[in-house]
PLY file of the C-alpha trace (Angstrom):
ply
format ascii 1.0
element vertex 177
property float x
property float y
property float z
element edge 176
property int vertex1
property int vertex2
end_header
0.33 -0.18 0.11
1.44 2.80 -0.85
1.85 6.43 1.12
-0.64 9.84 0.06
2.02 12.02 -1.85
2.67 14.97 0.21
1.02 17.13 -2.41
-2.23 15.05 -2.51
-1.65 15.70 2.16
-1.26 19.77 1.25
-4.59 19.16 -0.62
-6.48 17.66 1.89
-5.17 19.98 4.69
-6.18 22.69 2.18
-9.63 21.33 1.86
-10.35 20.78 5.51
-9.22 23.97 6.28
-11.41 25.64 3.27
-14.51 23.50 4.15
-13.99 25.05 8.46
-13.42 28.06 7.25
-16.57 28.57 4.98
-18.37 26.80 8.16
-16.81 29.76 10.55
-18.20 32.16 8.35
-21.54 30.62 8.13
-21.87 30.74 11.83
-20.05 34.42 12.22
-20.97 36.44 8.99
-17.30 37.72 9.61
-14.43 36.55 6.91
-12.12 38.13 9.43
-12.94 36.60 12.61
-13.66 32.88 11.10
-10.02 32.49 9.68
-8.94 33.86 13.06
-11.59 31.21 14.59
-10.24 28.32 13.13
-6.31 29.42 13.39
-7.40 29.78 17.27
-8.86 25.66 17.08
-5.69 24.90 15.18
-3.67 26.49 17.62
-5.79 24.19 20.43
-5.88 21.14 18.01
-2.38 20.82 18.30
-1.57 20.34 22.52
-3.23 17.40 21.63
-3.73 14.52 18.97
-7.55 15.24 17.76
-10.17 13.75 15.16
-11.76 16.21 12.66
-14.58 16.26 14.22
-12.82 17.45 17.34
-11.73 20.29 15.79
-14.75 21.05 13.69
-16.47 21.06 16.52
-13.64 23.69 18.60
-14.52 25.68 15.78
-18.06 25.70 16.28
-17.88 27.04 19.89
-15.39 29.86 19.32
-17.89 30.98 16.40
-20.81 30.53 18.64
-19.07 31.78 21.69
-17.43 34.45 19.50
-21.25 35.72 18.42
-22.38 35.50 22.30
-19.48 37.97 23.17
-20.05 40.55 19.95
-23.63 40.56 21.68
-23.12 41.29 24.69
-25.09 37.10 25.78
-22.56 35.36 27.79
-25.34 32.04 27.80
-26.83 30.07 30.43
-24.12 27.47 30.51
-19.84 27.32 31.72
-17.58 26.70 28.55
-15.27 24.80 29.07
-10.96 26.05 30.50
-9.80 25.93 27.12
-9.76 29.57 25.97
-9.65 30.82 22.46
-6.42 33.53 21.57
-7.97 35.04 19.20
-6.01 36.48 16.23
-6.47 40.54 15.60
-4.50 40.66 11.63
-5.90 42.83 9.53
-4.70 41.16 6.45
-7.02 37.34 7.75
-9.90 38.89 5.95
-8.46 39.69 2.54
-6.42 36.48 2.86
-6.55 33.79 -0.33
-8.50 31.37 1.92
-11.78 33.14 0.49
-10.60 33.98 -2.51
-10.04 30.67 -3.54
-13.70 29.19 -2.18
-17.18 28.82 -4.04
-18.38 31.31 -4.28
-20.90 33.19 -1.11
-22.47 35.69 -2.13
-25.48 34.02 -3.68
-25.85 31.64 -0.52
-29.32 32.32 0.50
-28.58 30.61 3.79
-26.11 34.21 4.81
-30.11 36.23 4.01
-31.50 34.77 7.27
-31.48 36.19 10.11
-28.94 35.18 13.26
-30.97 32.23 15.42
-32.01 30.83 11.80
-29.20 30.50 10.14
-27.25 29.20 13.08
-29.31 26.94 13.59
-29.45 25.56 9.96
-26.26 25.65 9.99
-25.25 23.56 12.48
-28.13 21.12 11.81
-28.86 20.56 7.79
-24.78 22.11 6.86
-22.96 20.16 9.68
-24.97 17.75 10.84
-25.40 18.13 14.24
-28.79 16.15 15.39
-31.46 18.17 16.84
-30.18 18.45 20.65
-26.37 18.77 20.10
-27.95 21.71 17.93
-29.69 23.14 20.53
-26.99 22.99 22.88
-24.74 24.02 21.18
-25.92 26.81 20.30
-27.34 27.41 24.14
-31.23 27.54 23.85
-33.73 24.51 24.68
-34.90 22.08 21.64
-37.88 23.78 21.12
-36.76 27.14 20.83
-33.82 25.45 18.74
-37.16 23.57 16.53
-38.39 27.43 16.63
-35.26 29.07 14.81
-34.60 26.27 12.32
-38.74 26.36 11.55
-38.56 30.16 10.63
-34.95 28.90 8.80
-37.32 27.16 6.48
-39.94 29.74 6.21
-36.92 32.40 5.22
-35.71 30.24 3.16
-38.99 29.50 0.98
-39.49 33.11 0.66
-36.96 33.93 -0.85
-37.05 31.01 -3.41
-40.60 32.12 -4.26
-39.47 35.67 -4.72
-36.63 34.31 -6.80
-39.52 32.62 -8.99
-41.34 35.34 -8.75
-38.86 37.59 -9.79
-36.55 35.09 -12.55
-38.99 32.28 -13.16
-37.36 31.21 -16.40
-34.32 31.15 -14.39
-35.04 29.18 -11.36
-36.84 26.84 -13.44
-33.37 26.32 -14.98
-34.35 27.82 -18.70
-33.21 30.70 -20.37
-34.91 33.57 -21.14
-35.21 33.58 -24.70
-37.70 30.18 -24.85
0 1
1 2
2 3
3 4
4 5
5 6
6 7
7 8
8 9
9 10
10 11
11 12
12 13
13 14
14 15
15 16
16 17
17 18
18 19
19 20
20 21
21 22
22 23
23 24
24 25
25 26
26 27
27 28
28 29
29 30
30 31
31 32
32 33
33 34
34 35
35 36
36 37
37 38
38 39
39 40
40 41
41 42
42 43
43 44
44 45
45 46
46 47
47 48
48 49
49 50
50 51
51 52
52 53
53 54
54 55
55 56
56 57
57 58
58 59
59 60
60 61
61 62
62 63
63 64
64 65
65 66
66 67
67 68
68 69
69 70
70 71
71 72
72 73
73 74
74 75
75 76
76 77
77 78
78 79
79 80
80 81
81 82
82 83
83 84
84 85
85 86
86 87
87 88
88 89
89 90
90 91
91 92
92 93
93 94
94 95
95 96
96 97
97 98
98 99
99 100
100 101
101 102
102 103
103 104
104 105
105 106
106 107
107 108
108 109
109 110
110 111
111 112
112 113
113 114
114 115
115 116
116 117
117 118
118 119
119 120
120 121
121 122
122 123
123 124
124 125
125 126
126 127
127 128
128 129
129 130
130 131
131 132
132 133
133 134
134 135
135 136
136 137
137 138
138 139
139 140
140 141
141 142
142 143
143 144
144 145
145 146
146 147
147 148
148 149
149 150
150 151
151 152
152 153
153 154
154 155
155 156
156 157
157 158
158 159
159 160
160 161
161 162
162 163
163 164
164 165
165 166
166 167
167 168
168 169
169 170
170 171
171 172
172 173
173 174
174 175
175 176
């Protein structure tokens, strides 16, 4: 059995960093903060060998913790003792990490209100179940389900608006048909 080449390993690492950064961005809507959170999570991961799922979870926790801190809401829960040193580098927001990732401006998830967006991303994009998602979002399951329903309504409204405005584009047909 052959070992993966250094180039393959580097591509895998880049893909994982892109995925983590994009996930953090969907939660925070701040490119610099997303990169800072991922770098902080990576620093944390250097302390001990961890699985990719633990790195993803740490990235999510740091993203949500920063959102709570920015909004002045500290939540009810005690956070684990491992603190985060976030990177304060104005150049990080202009990193190639974002310019190389998929175009994000047309993503309908970005138009959701904060609570609905976080619920949708945790459950549908990152794959956490309802109970774990509610725990991470620091709300009860009933409140989390309400946020998730709100996301569905907002996304459906967005699709209906697109259909009304450009029915041929939504259906995948050109306007000249």
